[in-house]
C-alpha positions as CSV (number, residue, x, y, z in Angstrom):
1,M,108.0,75.0,102.9
2,T,106.7,78.6,100.9
3,L,108.3,81.8,100.7
4,S,105.2,82.8,102.5
5,K,104.8,80.4,105.2
6,K,108.7,81.6,106.1
7,L,108.0,85.1,106.4
8,A,104.3,84.2,108.5
9,E,106.6,82.0,110.8
10,Y,109.0,84.7,111.7
11,T,106.1,87.4,112.0
12,V,104.1,85.0,114.2
13,H,107.7,84.5,116.1
14,L,108.9,87.5,116.7
15,K,108.5,88.9,120.3
16,Y,108.7,92.6,122.1
17,E,111.3,91.2,124.1
18,D,113.4,90.0,121.7
19,L,113.7,93.3,120.0
20,P,117.3,95.2,121.0
21,L,117.2,98.2,122.4
22,E,118.7,100.0,119.3
23,V,115.9,98.5,117.4
24,V,113.1,100.0,119.6
25,E,114.5,103.6,119.7
26,F,114.7,103.1,115.9
27,T,111.6,102.7,115.5
28,K,110.0,105.0,117.1
29,I,111.9,107.6,115.3
30,C,110.7,106.1,111.9
31,I,107.1,106.4,113.9
32,L,108.1,110.2,114.8
33,D,109.2,110.8,111.1
34,W,105.9,109.4,109.9
35,Y,104.1,111.1,112.1
36,G,105.3,114.7,111.3
37,S,105.1,113.8,107.4
38,A,101.3,112.9,107.9
39,L,101.0,116.4,109.7
40,A,102.6,118.6,107.4
41,G,100.9,116.5,104.6
42,K,97.2,116.6,105.6
43,D,95.8,120.0,103.9
44,E,97.1,119.2,100.9
45,K,94.6,119.1,98.3
46,P,95.1,115.0,97.1
47,V,94.9,114.4,100.9
48,Q,91.4,116.6,101.4
49,S,90.1,114.7,97.6
50,I,90.5,111.3,99.7
51,K,88.8,112.7,103.0
52,E,86.1,114.3,101.2
53,L,85.5,110.9,99.5
54,V,85.4,108.5,102.9
55,E,83.2,111.2,104.7
56,E,81.0,110.5,101.7
57,W,81.2,107.0,101.9
58,G,80.7,107.1,105.9
59,G,82.1,104.3,108.2
60,N,82.3,103.0,112.1
61,E,83.7,105.7,114.2
62,Q,87.0,102.7,114.9
63,C,90.4,105.0,114.3
64,S,91.8,108.9,114.1
65,L,92.2,110.5,111.0
66,I,95.3,112.8,110.8
67,T,92.8,115.5,109.1
68,G,90.7,115.3,111.8
69,G,87.6,113.0,113.2
70,K,87.1,109.6,112.9
71,S,86.3,106.6,110.6
72,S,86.6,103.2,109.6
73,I,90.0,100.9,109.7
74,G,90.3,100.8,105.8
75,N,89.0,105.0,105.5
76,A,91.9,105.8,108.3
77,C,94.6,104.0,106.2
78,L,93.7,105.5,103.0
79,V,93.8,109.7,104.5
80,N,96.9,108.4,106.9
81,A,98.8,107.2,104.0
82,A,98.3,109.4,101.7
83,S,99.0,112.1,104.0
84,S,102.5,110.9,105.0
85,H,103.6,110.7,101.7
86,I,102.9,114.1,99.9
87,V,105.7,116.3,100.9
88,E,108.6,114.0,100.0
89,L,110.0,113.8,103.4
90,D,108.7,110.0,104.4
91,D,111.9,107.6,105.0
92,I,113.4,105.0,102.4
93,H,115.1,102.2,102.5
94,K,118.2,101.8,99.5
95,S,118.1,98.4,98.7
96,S,114.6,97.5,98.2
97,I,113.6,101.2,97.1
98,I,110.4,101.3,99.4
99,H,109.0,104.5,101.5
100,A,108.1,101.8,104.7
101,G,106.9,103.9,107.0
102,T,104.1,105.4,104.6
103,V,102.3,102.4,104.1
104,V,103.3,99.9,107.6
105,I,102.8,102.8,110.3
106,P,99.1,103.9,109.2
107,A,97.8,100.5,108.6
108,A,99.7,99.1,112.0
109,I,98.1,102.0,113.7
110,A,94.6,102.0,112.5
111,I,94.9,98.3,114.2
112,A,95.9,99.2,117.0
113,E,93.7,102.0,117.6
114,A,90.7,100.0,116.7
115,Y,91.6,97.2,118.9
116,D,93.1,99.4,121.8
117,L,96.7,98.1,121.4
118,T,99.5,99.1,123.3
119,G,102.7,100.9,122.0
120,K,105.1,97.9,122.5
121,E,102.4,95.5,120.2
122,L,102.7,98.4,117.7
123,I,106.4,98.5,117.7
124,T,106.7,95.3,117.0
125,A,104.7,94.9,114.9
126,I,106.3,97.8,112.2
127,V,109.4,95.9,112.6
128,A,107.6,92.9,111.0
129,G,106.2,94.8,108.6
130,Y,109.4,96.7,107.6
131,E,111.1,93.4,107.6
132,V,108.7,91.8,105.2
133,C,108.5,94.5,102.8
134,Y,112.3,95.5,102.4
135,R,113.0,91.7,102.2
136,I,110.5,91.9,98.7
137,G,111.8,94.7,97.8
138,E,115.3,93.6,97.5
139,A,114.6,90.4,96.1
140,V,113.0,92.4,92.9
141,S,115.0,95.3,92.8
142,P,116.2,97.0,90.9
143,S,114.2,95.7,87.8
144,H,110.8,96.0,89.4
145,Y,111.3,99.5,90.2
146,Y,111.4,100.8,86.4
147,Y,107.8,100.4,86.1
148,W,106.2,99.4,89.7
149,H,106.5,102.0,92.1
150,N,108.1,99.7,95.3
151,T,106.2,101.5,97.7
152,A,102.6,100.8,96.1
153,T,103.9,96.8,95.2
154,C,105.8,95.6,97.8
155,G,104.7,98.2,100.6
156,T,101.7,96.3,100.5
157,F,103.3,92.9,102.2
158,G,104.5,95.3,104.6
159,S,101.2,96.4,105.9
160,A,99.5,92.8,105.4
161,A,102.2,91.5,108.4
162,A,102.1,94.4,110.5
163,S,98.4,94.4,110.7
164,A,98.7,90.2,110.8
165,K,101.0,90.5,113.8
166,L,98.9,93.1,115.4
167,L,95.8,90.7,115.3
168,N,97.9,87.5,116.5
169,L,97.2,85.4,113.3
170,N,98.6,82.1,112.8
171,V,101.0,81.1,110.6
172,E,98.4,79.5,107.8
173,Q,96.5,83.3,108.4
174,I,99.7,85.4,107.6
175,A,100.3,83.1,104.9
176,Y,96.9,84.0,103.1
177,A,97.8,87.2,104.2
178,L,100.8,87.6,102.2
179,G,99.1,86.0,99.6
180,N,95.8,88.0,99.5
181,A,98.3,91.0,99.7
182,G,100.5,89.9,96.7
183,T,97.6,89.9,94.3
184,Q,96.2,93.3,94.9
185,A,100.1,94.9,94.6
186,A,99.7,97.9,92.3
187,G,101.1,101.5,91.6
188,L,102.7,102.3,88.0
189,W,105.6,105.0,87.7
190,E,103.6,106.4,85.0
191,F,102.0,108.9,86.9
192,I,105.1,110.8,87.1
193,E,104.6,111.7,83.8
194,D,102.0,114.3,84.5
195,G,102.8,115.3,88.1
196,A,99.7,113.4,88.7
197,N,97.9,112.6,92.3
198,T,98.2,108.8,92.0
199,K,101.8,109.0,94.0
200,Q,99.4,109.6,97.1
201,L,96.4,106.9,95.7
202,H,99.2,104.5,95.6
203,T,100.1,104.4,99.4
204,A,96.7,104.9,100.7
205,K,95.9,101.8,98.6
206,A,98.6,99.6,100.0
207,A,98.0,100.6,103.3
208,Y,94.6,99.6,102.9
209,N,94.9,96.6,100.8
210,G,97.2,95.1,103.6
211,V,95.0,95.7,106.1
212,L,92.1,94.2,104.1
213,A,94.1,90.9,103.3
214,A,94.8,90.4,107.0
215,M,91.4,91.1,108.0
216,L,90.0,88.6,105.6
217,A,93.2,86.5,106.6
218,R,91.4,86.6,110.3
219,K,88.2,84.9,108.7
220,N,90.6,82.2,107.0
221,F,90.1,83.9,103.9
222,S,92.4,81.7,101.7
223,S,94.7,83.0,98.7
224,A,97.7,81.7,96.3
225,S,100.4,79.8,98.6
226,K,103.1,80.6,96.4
227,I,102.2,84.3,95.4
228,L,105.9,85.2,95.2
229,E,108.1,82.5,93.6
230,G,104.7,80.8,91.7
231,R,105.1,80.4,88.2
232,R,102.3,83.0,87.9
233,G,103.1,84.5,90.9
234,F,104.8,88.4,92.2
235,F,108.4,87.5,91.1
236,Q,107.7,86.2,87.4
237,A,105.5,89.1,86.5
238,M,106.6,91.9,87.8
239,S,110.6,91.7,87.4
240,T,113.1,90.9,84.7
241,E,115.5,89.7,87.4
242,Y,114.4,88.6,91.2
243,N,116.5,86.9,93.7
244,E,114.7,84.9,95.9
245,E,117.3,83.9,97.8
246,K,117.0,87.6,99.6
247,I,113.5,86.6,101.1
248,T,115.4,84.3,103.8
249,E,119.1,85.1,103.8
250,Q,119.5,86.2,107.6
251,L,115.6,86.3,108.5
252,G,115.3,86.2,112.1
253,K,119.3,87.2,113.0
254,Q,118.8,90.7,111.7
255,F,116.6,93.9,111.7
256,K,116.3,95.6,108.3
257,I,114.2,98.4,109.9
258,I,117.6,99.6,111.1
259,E,118.8,99.9,107.2
260,N,116.2,102.7,107.0
261,S,117.1,106.2,105.8
262,F,115.8,109.4,106.5
263,K,114.9,112.2,104.3
264,I,116.4,115.4,105.2
265,H,115.6,117.5,102.3
266,A,111.8,117.9,100.8
267,S,112.5,116.3,97.7
268,C,112.4,112.8,96.1
269,R,115.2,110.8,97.7
270,H,117.2,110.5,94.1
271,T,118.2,114.2,94.3
272,H,119.2,114.5,97.3
273,P,122.8,112.7,96.6
274,A,123.6,115.6,94.4
275,M,122.1,118.0,96.1
276,D,124.3,117.2,99.6
277,C,127.6,117.6,96.7
278,V,126.4,120.8,95.7
279,L,125.8,122.2,98.9
280,Q,128.8,121.0,100.4
281,L,130.6,122.8,97.2
282,V,128.8,126.2,97.6
283,Q,129.2,126.3,101.3
284,E,133.0,125.5,101.7
285,H,134.4,128.0,98.7
286,N,131.7,130.5,99.4
287,L,129.9,130.2,96.3
288,T,126.9,132.5,94.6
289,H,125.2,132.2,92.0
290,E,126.1,134.5,89.7
291,S,130.1,132.4,90.1
292,I,128.9,129.1,88.5
293,Q,129.1,128.7,85.2
294,N,127.9,125.1,84.8
295,I,126.7,122.2,87.5
296,D,127.4,118.5,86.2
297,I,125.7,115.5,87.8
298,H,127.2,112.2,87.6
299,T,125.1,109.7,89.1
300,Y,122.9,106.5,88.7
301,Q,120.3,105.6,85.6
302,T,117.3,105.9,87.8
303,V,117.9,109.1,88.9
304,L,117.4,110.4,85.0
305,D,114.3,108.1,84.9
306,I,112.8,109.7,87.6
307,T,113.9,113.2,88.3
308,D,115.7,114.0,84.5
309,N,113.0,117.0,84.1
310,P,114.8,120.7,83.2
311,Q,111.5,122.0,82.9
312,P,109.0,121.6,85.8
313,D,105.7,123.4,86.0
314,S,104.9,122.9,89.7
315,I,105.9,122.6,93.0
316,Y,105.5,118.3,93.3
317,A,107.1,118.3,90.1
318,S,110.3,120.5,91.1
319,K,110.5,118.3,93.5
320,F,111.1,115.4,91.3
321,S,113.7,117.8,89.2
322,S,117.5,117.2,89.7
323,Q,118.0,120.2,87.9
324,F,115.7,122.1,90.0
325,C,116.6,120.4,93.4
326,S,120.5,121.6,92.7
327,A,120.0,124.8,91.8
328,L,117.4,125.5,94.9
329,I,119.8,124.3,97.3
330,A,122.7,126.1,95.7
331,V,120.9,129.3,95.8
332,N,119.1,128.9,99.6
333,Q,121.1,126.5,100.4
334,S,118.7,125.0,102.5
335,A,115.5,122.5,100.4
336,S,113.3,122.3,103.5
337,L,109.3,122.5,102.7
338,K,109.5,126.3,103.1
339,D,112.1,126.4,100.0
340,F,109.5,125.1,97.5
341,T,107.2,127.4,96.9
342,E,105.5,129.1,94.0
343,E,107.9,132.5,94.3
344,S,110.8,129.6,93.9
345,L,109.3,127.2,91.5
346,H,109.2,130.6,89.3
347,S,112.7,132.6,90.6
348,P,114.5,134.3,87.6
349,V,117.7,133.2,90.0
350,I,116.9,129.4,90.1
351,R,115.7,129.2,86.6
352,E,118.6,130.5,85.1
353,L,120.9,128.1,87.0
354,M,118.4,125.5,86.3
355,E,120.0,125.7,82.6
356,K,123.3,125.4,83.8
357,V,122.7,121.8,85.7
358,S,123.1,118.9,83.6
359,V,122.6,115.3,84.7
360,A,124.2,112.3,83.5
361,T,124.6,108.3,84.2
362,D,128.2,107.2,85.6
363,P,129.4,103.5,85.6
364,Y,130.2,103.4,89.2
365,F,127.6,104.9,90.6
366,N,125.1,102.7,88.3
367,G,127.0,99.4,89.6
368,A,126.7,100.3,92.8
369,Y,122.8,101.1,93.2
370,P,120.6,100.0,94.7
371,E,123.2,99.4,97.6
372,K,124.2,102.6,97.5
373,W,122.8,106.1,95.9
374,G,125.7,108.2,95.0
375,A,126.6,110.6,93.1
376,K,129.9,113.3,91.8
377,V,129.0,116.7,91.1
378,E,131.7,118.8,89.5
379,I,130.9,122.8,89.7
380,T,132.8,125.2,87.0
381,L,133.0,128.3,87.9
382,E,133.0,132.0,85.3
383,N,136.7,132.2,86.5
384,G,137.3,128.7,84.8
385,M,138.4,126.9,88.2
386,K,136.5,123.5,88.8
387,V,135.4,122.4,92.3
388,K,134.4,118.5,92.9
389,A,132.6,116.5,95.3
390,S,131.1,112.9,95.7
391,T,129.1,111.0,98.1
392,D,128.5,107.2,98.3
393,Y,125.2,107.8,100.9
394,P,123.5,110.8,101.2
395,K,122.5,112.5,104.6
396,G,120.1,110.3,106.4
397,D,121.5,107.0,105.3
398,P,122.6,104.8,108.5
399,E,126.4,105.2,106.6
400,N,125.9,109.1,107.2
401,Q,123.1,109.3,110.2
402,A,120.9,112.0,111.2
403,A,121.3,112.5,114.8
404,K,118.0,112.0,117.2
405,D,118.1,115.7,117.8
406,E,118.5,116.5,114.1
407,M,115.2,114.4,113.5
408,V,113.5,115.7,116.1
409,A,114.8,119.1,114.6
410,K,113.3,117.7,111.4
411,F,110.1,117.0,113.6
412,S,109.3,120.4,114.3
413,N,110.2,122.0,110.9
414,M,107.5,119.9,109.3
415,T,105.0,120.8,112.1
416,S,105.8,124.3,112.2
417,D,103.2,126.6,114.4
418,K,101.5,122.6,115.8
419,I,105.0,121.9,117.2
420,L,104.7,121.1,121.1
421,H,107.7,121.8,123.4
422,P,111.0,119.1,123.5
423,D,109.4,117.5,126.5
424,E,106.1,116.9,125.2
425,E,107.6,115.4,122.0
426,A,109.9,113.0,123.8
427,A,107.0,112.1,126.2
428,I,104.2,111.2,123.5
429,I,106.8,110.1,121.1
430,F,109.5,108.3,122.4
431,D,107.5,106.4,125.3
432,L,105.3,105.1,123.1
433,E,105.9,101.5,124.4
434,N,104.5,102.5,127.8
435,I,100.8,103.7,126.4
436,K,98.1,102.6,124.8
437,I,97.3,103.5,121.1
438,K,93.9,104.1,121.0
439,N,92.8,107.5,121.0
440,W,96.9,108.6,120.6
441,L,96.5,110.3,117.5
442,P,94.3,112.5,118.2
443,N,95.4,113.5,121.8
444,V,98.4,114.5,120.2
445,N,96.8,116.4,117.8
446,Y,94.7,118.3,120.6
447,R,97.9,118.9,122.2
448,F,99.8,120.2,119.1
449,A,96.6,122.4,118.0
450,N,96.8,123.8,121.5
451,Q,100.3,124.2,122.3
452,K,101.5,127.9,122.1
453,V,104.8,128.8,120.6
């Protein structure tokens, strides 16, 4: 049996009744986190560009746009997936290096709304989508990640699996969906050299392409049967090292979604281990920026590959700069959305402290990655004293969990003036299995817009 067929069988047989309560509740947190990120990002320029384009295209009013109004299933995927990825607060899975929420959830919500499905069906499909893309990401990481943005490539499979589950496809059809998802999987890291808008296109197209693959499969549109393991398939073409066993190891006996990590800081996740250490040291020793002579970060190579940027020239680029993020949190003792501003980007205090930040690889952290995303930070003070801190698991990892109330607080911070009363948040977000998804998104938006804080 091909790997696609094995993943398809898993997807077909997964039932809501088989999900432990822990998994159901955790999945709701994933949906809450996605929704907050999407609301926070909906007015950003790249999202507005995509919104303007889909309005020019037109489309059947099947699904709600996070930006307002309705459009086709595909158009909703483009807008809603892009919106949820732009503020750098979406979820992340360590060993697969995938932000699954930003591709799986908008695809699943679009299908569920268009076909008037229930919250239980939505939750089940999201669990399946996370499982499939995380397993594929684990199989090809970390070598795949150097050139390819895993969320864009492996995430396409997750979008397809979640969509296929909601469309009630059979095993053969889901295998078709995965095959056609894989042949569309793309997304190169070169955009990071320019701070370009392409990152939002990655998630938009991953969600869209997965839905497209599933809906074509519904019409028995065939695909490569060995898209993963074939001699010209995904593994061979897009990774220098891969492990096929990751696809089926404990498949159906565990739930990968609960391995998900959540961001607390509004920056690239690779900056977070060092930021946590800097914050710990600043608070423990009551440090000021004037008292700091140097900040030395020792971590894994990918941090340097993605976030070694000593001179970011935009707010977006600053979120991919370990130097900026470490200096920012040392000065502000916070790195929320409200901390990443033009003022902070050009702050003489932060810029001066950035000059004192160095980033280097460490054999321990390099060897532990991607299972552990760790860092050690040593701060040398002006008086010659040295203070140190280290972590294997930044805040929000399963091993260093953010509590449910912390996630609701993060949601409130992301949505600021649109915030619901906490009781209404719980009623809408945490009771998802008891509602129909049709028109859920605009109704929630309406209640946000009319809630006085």
